[in-house]
C-alpha positions, 0 to 999 in steps of 0.5 A: 476461773471462778466468777466473783459475785459481781460477775455472776448472772442473776437467777432467772437472767438469760446471758446478760439480758436486762432483768425482766426482759425474758418475761417482757418478751414472753408477754409480747409473744403471748399477745402476738397475732398473725399479720393479714395475708397479702399476695404481695408479701413474698415479693415485698419481703424478698425486695426488702431482704435484698436491699438490707443485704446491700445496705449492710454490705456497703457499710450501712450508709443510706447516703444516695439511697433515699429519694430527695 
């Protein structure tokens, strides 16, 4: 099946990303810096991943999960 002109991906576009997004992302990555090292980060990261997994498994509701 041939694509019509409206269905063609513009030159430089990446699978439907908005025009200019790849360049924007490249600039953001060029400016990125490593976060400061923390001995608490591995534990925080593990806890955060577990909470997000539970949240997603429960349908994504925060109801009853946040303090009042």
